[in-house]
C-alpha positions as CSV (number, residue, x, y, z in Angstrom):
1,M,30.9,44.4,32.2
2,T,29.4,41.6,34.4
3,K,29.8,38.2,32.9
4,I,26.9,35.8,33.5
5,L,26.4,32.1,33.2
6,I,22.8,30.6,33.2
7,A,22.3,27.1,34.6
8,D,18.8,25.7,34.1
9,D,17.6,22.4,32.7
10,E,14.9,24.1,30.6
11,A,16.2,25.7,27.4
12,L,13.2,28.0,27.2
13,V,14.0,29.4,30.7
14,R,17.7,29.9,29.9
15,G,16.7,31.7,26.7
16,G,14.2,33.9,28.5
17,M,16.7,35.0,31.2
18,A,19.4,35.5,28.6
19,A,17.1,37.8,26.5
20,M,16.1,39.8,29.6
21,L,19.7,40.3,30.8
22,T,21.3,41.0,27.5
23,A,19.0,44.0,27.2
24,E,21.2,45.5,29.9
25,D,24.3,47.3,28.6
26,D,26.5,46.1,31.5
27,F,25.8,42.4,31.2
28,E,27.4,39.7,29.0
29,I,26.1,36.1,28.8
30,V,29.2,33.9,28.6
31,G,27.6,30.5,28.7
32,E,24.7,28.2,29.6
33,A,24.4,24.9,31.4
34,S,21.7,22.3,31.6
35,D,22.6,20.7,34.9
36,G,24.7,21.3,38.0
37,A,27.7,19.3,36.8
38,D,27.8,21.1,33.5
39,A,27.5,24.4,35.4
40,V,30.6,23.7,37.5
41,E,32.5,22.8,34.3
42,Q,31.3,25.9,32.5
43,V,32.2,28.2,35.4
44,M,35.8,26.8,35.5
45,L,36.0,27.2,31.7
46,R,34.3,30.6,31.2
47,H,35.0,32.4,34.5
48,P,31.7,34.2,34.9
49,D,31.2,36.8,37.6
50,V,27.7,35.6,38.5
51,V,25.9,32.2,38.0
52,L,22.1,32.2,37.8
53,M,21.5,28.7,39.3
54,D,18.3,26.7,39.2
55,I,17.8,24.3,42.1
56,R,16.2,21.2,40.6
57,M,18.3,19.9,37.8
58,P,19.3,16.4,36.6
59,R,22.6,14.7,37.7
60,V,23.7,17.4,40.1
61,D,21.2,19.9,41.5
62,G,21.9,23.6,42.0
63,I,22.7,23.4,45.7
64,E,25.3,20.7,45.3
65,A,26.8,22.6,42.3
66,T,27.0,25.7,44.5
67,R,28.8,23.6,47.2
68,R,31.3,22.4,44.6
69,L,32.0,25.9,43.3
70,V,32.7,27.1,46.8
71,A,34.9,24.1,47.6
72,Q,36.9,24.9,44.4
73,R,37.2,28.5,45.6
74,S,35.6,29.8,42.4
75,P,35.2,33.6,42.7
76,A,31.9,33.4,40.8
77,R,28.9,34.5,42.9
78,V,25.8,32.2,42.8
79,L,22.3,33.7,42.5
80,I,19.7,31.0,43.0
81,V,16.8,31.5,40.7
82,T,14.0,29.0,41.1
83,T,10.2,28.4,41.0
84,F,10.3,26.6,44.3
85,D,9.4,29.0,47.1
86,L,10.1,26.4,49.7
87,D,11.7,27.2,53.1
88,E,14.3,24.4,53.2
89,Y,15.7,25.3,49.8
90,V,16.3,28.9,50.9
91,L,18.3,28.0,53.9
92,E,20.1,25.1,52.2
93,A,21.1,27.4,49.3
94,L,22.5,30.1,51.6
95,R,24.4,27.5,53.7
96,A,25.8,26.0,50.5
97,G,27.4,29.4,49.7
98,A,24.8,31.1,47.4
99,S,25.0,34.8,47.4
100,G,21.3,35.4,46.8
101,F,17.9,33.8,46.2
102,V,15.1,35.0,43.8
103,L,12.1,33.4,42.3
104,K,11.7,33.0,38.5
105,D,8.7,35.3,38.5
106,T,10.9,38.2,39.6
107,P,10.4,41.2,37.2
108,P,13.3,41.8,34.7
109,T,14.4,45.0,36.3
110,R,14.6,43.4,39.8
111,L,16.5,40.4,38.4
112,A,19.0,42.8,36.8
113,E,19.3,44.6,40.1
114,A,19.8,41.3,41.9
115,V,22.6,40.3,39.6
116,R,24.4,43.6,40.1
117,L,24.1,43.4,43.9
118,V,25.5,39.8,43.9
119,A,28.3,40.7,41.5
120,V,29.7,43.4,43.7
121,G,29.0,41.6,47.0
122,E,27.5,44.8,48.3
123,A,24.7,43.2,50.3
124,L,22.7,40.1,50.9
125,L,20.0,40.0,48.3
126,A,17.0,39.7,50.7
127,P,13.6,39.5,49.1
128,S,11.0,39.5,51.9
129,V,10.6,35.7,51.6
130,T,14.4,35.1,52.2
131,R,14.7,37.5,55.1
132,R,11.6,35.9,56.7
133,L,12.8,32.4,56.3
134,V,16.3,33.1,57.5
135,E,14.9,34.7,60.7
136,H,12.4,31.9,61.2
137,Y,14.7,28.9,60.7
138,I,18.2,29.9,61.8
139,R,18.5,29.4,65.5
140,Q,21.5,29.7,67.9
141,P,23.2,26.2,68.3
142,S,25.3,25.1,71.2
143,P,28.3,27.5,71.5
144,D,31.2,26.8,69.2
145,Q,34.4,27.5,71.1
146,N,36.4,27.8,67.9
147,M,33.9,30.3,66.5
148,A,33.7,32.2,69.8
149,G,37.5,32.6,69.6
150,R,37.3,34.0,66.1
151,L,34.5,36.4,67.1
152,A,36.7,37.7,69.9
153,E,39.1,38.9,67.2
154,L,36.6,41.5,66.1
155,T,36.7,45.0,67.5
156,Q,33.6,46.5,69.1
157,R,33.0,48.6,65.9
158,E,33.4,45.5,63.7
159,L,31.0,43.5,65.9
160,E,28.5,46.3,65.7
161,T,28.9,46.4,61.9
162,L,28.4,42.6,61.7
163,R,25.1,43.0,63.6
164,L,23.9,45.7,61.2
165,V,25.0,43.6,58.1
166,A,23.0,40.7,59.5
167,R,19.9,42.9,59.9
168,G,20.1,43.6,56.1
169,L,21.4,47.2,56.2
170,S,23.5,48.4,53.2
171,N,26.9,50.0,53.6
172,A,25.3,53.4,53.1
173,Q,22.8,52.8,55.9
174,I,25.4,51.5,58.2
175,A,27.6,54.5,57.6
176,Q,24.7,56.8,58.4
177,R,24.1,55.0,61.7
178,Q,27.7,55.0,62.7
179,F,28.4,58.6,61.5
180,V,31.3,57.4,59.3
181,S,32.0,57.3,55.6
182,E,30.8,54.5,53.4
183,A,34.4,53.7,52.6
184,T,35.1,53.2,56.3
185,V,32.2,50.7,56.5
186,K,33.5,48.8,53.5
187,T,36.8,48.6,55.4
188,H,35.1,47.2,58.5
189,V,33.2,44.6,56.4
190,S,36.4,43.6,54.7
191,H,38.2,43.1,58.0
192,I,35.2,41.1,59.4
193,L,35.3,38.7,56.4
194,T,39.0,38.3,56.6
195,K,39.1,37.7,60.4
196,L,36.2,35.2,60.3
197,D,37.4,33.5,57.0
198,L,34.1,34.2,55.3
199,R,33.4,34.2,51.6
200,D,31.0,37.1,51.5
201,R,28.3,39.0,53.4
202,V,25.8,36.2,53.0
203,Q,28.0,33.9,55.1
204,A,28.4,36.7,57.6
205,V,24.6,36.9,57.9
206,V,24.2,33.2,58.5
207,L,27.1,33.1,61.0
208,A,25.6,36.0,62.9
209,Y,22.3,34.2,63.3
210,E,23.9,30.8,64.1
211,T,26.1,32.3,66.8
212,G,23.4,34.4,68.3
213,I,25.0,37.8,67.6
214,V,21.5,38.7,66.4
215,K,18.3,37.0,67.2
216,P,15.4,36.2,64.9
217,G,12.9,39.0,64.9
218,Q,15.4,41.5,66.4
219,T,15.3,45.0,64.9
220,P,18.4,46.9,63.9
221,D,18.0,49.3,66.9
222,A,18.0,46.3,69.2
223,A,21.1,44.7,67.7
């Protein structure tokens, strides 16, 4: 059972999302929050698996709330759900530590699928808008010697796996390309996250773009 907390400053929106998600047998709504500060408090109290987080809320917005949860090492995954299809919000949310980004007009079935994906950390939830924006806005900065040293700890297979994760491939797709089992890919991904001290696959994707392991517009075959 996946435990969900909904953070949005509009009661009607919270109620609508709760109604959609409680129709699924594997979801349980454990709480609601009307702003980011309340969301952080509720997460610490109710220990949800996934937080549906609005961006624009009073007192503390959703992005800052996400940063606070990550700083407090909360295991809860944050799925940003917003009406604002604005480029800067997508990138800022991902860098804050969000595990996904969807718009509020997402159909109920796709929202449920998004929650499940985020809950298990299986893949970066990448609607076309998110993937396009990540590729457009993240550019390779000046080399970070510390990060370069950490990347050097990866084996060639792990580096290859990181590139494919960054291109949006699932574990099953990576396994097919590498001619290995899906369990082996999961092990590679786990090693990558541990060696690079990353929270999840989303952070791995951002890091891959920022360090130039993959380039914007690059196809999986070119990685």
